[in-house]
C-alpha positions as CSV (number, residue, x, y, z in Angstrom):
1,X,121.8,128.1,176.0
2,X,122.9,125.0,177.9
3,X,126.5,125.0,179.0
4,X,128.4,121.8,179.5
5,X,129.3,121.2,183.2
6,X,132.3,119.0,183.6
7,X,134.2,118.8,186.9
8,X,137.3,116.7,186.7
9,X,139.5,115.2,189.3
10,X,143.0,115.6,187.8
11,X,144.8,114.3,190.9
12,X,143.1,110.9,190.5
13,X,145.2,110.1,187.3
14,X,148.4,111.2,189.1
15,X,147.8,109.4,192.4
16,X,146.2,106.1,191.0
17,X,146.4,103.6,188.2
18,X,142.8,103.9,186.8
19,X,141.9,100.3,185.9
20,X,138.2,100.3,185.0
21,X,135.7,103.1,184.7
22,X,131.9,103.3,185.1
23,X,129.4,106.0,184.9
24,X,126.8,106.2,187.8
25,X,123.8,108.3,188.6
26,X,123.9,110.2,191.8
27,X,121.1,111.2,194.3
28,X,121.0,115.0,194.8
29,X,118.7,117.5,196.4
30,X,117.3,120.5,194.6
31,X,119.8,123.1,195.9
32,X,122.7,120.7,195.2
33,X,121.8,120.5,191.4
34,X,121.3,124.2,191.2
35,X,124.8,124.8,192.7
36,X,126.2,122.2,190.3
37,X,124.8,123.9,187.3
38,X,126.7,126.9,188.4
39,X,129.9,124.8,188.5
40,X,130.5,125.2,192.3
41,X,131.7,121.8,193.2
42,X,135.0,119.8,193.8
43,X,135.7,116.1,193.6
44,X,139.5,116.3,194.3
45,X,139.2,114.9,197.8
46,X,136.3,112.6,197.2
47,X,136.3,108.8,197.5
48,X,133.7,106.0,197.3
49,X,132.7,103.6,200.1
50,X,130.3,100.7,200.4
51,X,127.6,100.8,203.2
52,X,125.0,98.1,203.3
53,X,125.8,96.9,199.8
54,X,125.3,100.4,198.4
55,X,127.9,102.7,197.0
56,X,128.3,106.3,198.5
57,X,130.6,109.1,197.5
58,X,132.1,110.9,200.5
59,X,133.9,114.2,200.9
60,X,132.6,115.6,197.6
61,X,132.2,119.3,198.1
62,X,129.2,121.0,196.5
63,X,129.0,124.7,197.6
64,X,125.7,125.9,199.2
65,X,123.3,127.4,196.7
66,X,123.5,131.2,197.0
67,X,119.7,131.7,196.9
68,X,118.9,128.7,199.0
69,X,117.0,129.3,202.3
70,X,116.9,127.1,205.4
71,X,116.4,124.2,203.0
72,X,120.0,124.4,201.8
73,X,122.1,121.3,201.8
74,X,125.3,120.5,203.7
75,X,128.3,121.0,201.5
76,X,130.1,117.5,202.2
77,X,127.3,115.2,203.0
78,X,127.4,111.6,201.7
79,X,125.6,111.1,198.5
80,X,124.3,107.7,197.1
81,X,125.4,106.4,193.7
82,X,123.0,104.6,191.5
83,X,124.3,101.4,190.0
84,X,123.1,97.9,189.0
85,X,123.2,95.2,191.6
86,X,125.5,93.2,189.3
87,X,128.0,96.1,188.9
88,X,127.9,96.8,192.8
89,X,128.7,93.2,193.6
90,X,131.6,93.0,191.0
91,X,133.1,96.2,192.3
92,X,132.6,95.3,196.0
93,X,134.5,92.1,195.5
94,X,137.3,94.0,193.8
95,X,137.6,96.6,196.5
96,X,137.9,93.8,199.1
97,X,141.3,92.9,197.5
98,X,144.3,94.7,198.8
99,X,145.2,98.0,197.3
100,X,142.0,98.7,195.4
101,X,139.7,101.7,195.9
102,X,137.0,103.6,194.0
103,X,137.6,107.2,193.1
104,X,135.4,109.8,191.3
105,X,137.1,110.9,188.1
106,X,134.5,113.2,186.4
107,X,131.3,114.8,187.2
108,X,129.0,115.9,184.4
109,X,125.4,116.7,183.5
110,X,124.4,114.7,180.4
111,X,122.1,115.8,177.5
112,X,119.0,114.8,179.3
113,X,119.9,117.0,182.2
114,X,120.8,114.3,184.6
115,X,123.8,114.5,186.9
116,X,126.4,111.6,186.4
117,X,129.6,110.7,188.1
118,X,132.3,108.7,186.4
119,X,134.0,106.5,188.9
120,X,137.1,104.3,188.5
121,X,138.4,101.3,190.2
122,X,141.9,102.4,191.1
123,X,145.1,101.0,192.5
124,X,147.5,103.4,194.3
125,X,150.8,104.5,192.8
126,X,154.1,104.4,194.5
127,X,156.4,107.4,194.4
128,X,158.5,106.1,191.6
129,X,155.4,105.6,189.5
130,X,154.4,109.2,190.0
131,X,158.0,110.3,188.9
132,X,157.5,108.2,185.8
133,X,154.1,109.8,185.1
134,X,155.7,113.3,185.4
135,X,158.5,112.3,183.0
136,X,155.9,111.0,180.4
137,X,153.9,114.2,180.8
138,X,156.9,116.4,180.3
139,X,158.0,114.5,177.4
140,X,154.6,114.7,175.8
141,X,154.5,118.5,176.3
142,X,157.9,118.9,174.6
143,X,156.8,116.9,171.6
144,X,153.6,119.1,171.4
145,X,155.7,122.2,171.5
146,X,158.0,121.1,168.7
147,X,155.0,120.3,166.4
């Protein structure tokens, strides 16, 4: 029985306006994928950065595999994302604009068993935007309760 692994970054939708989303492959070691299949990861503090025209996800925490030996991985190492050159160039030019960043939104394992990370081009929210988001969320919750 294959369980669906989905690790979400709920804070991203609250902290940022998510403009455009893209699903990318991610380079992992053996103990990392085993730990991820157990659901022991967090992308809440993660962010993406370009290095030598390649995109890396930084600060993504994947717990050490419990049965791993001396070959176990470092929990917060930088991991390369796999995208087309065209997509990389497009997003790199957008990130150079003021206020844009790339944040991970969802980590999942697809039907083929491959690890995928959904990333979003995002623009930071101000405090008044966050208050507006909270009001909308509370209003939606009230409507759902009444139905």
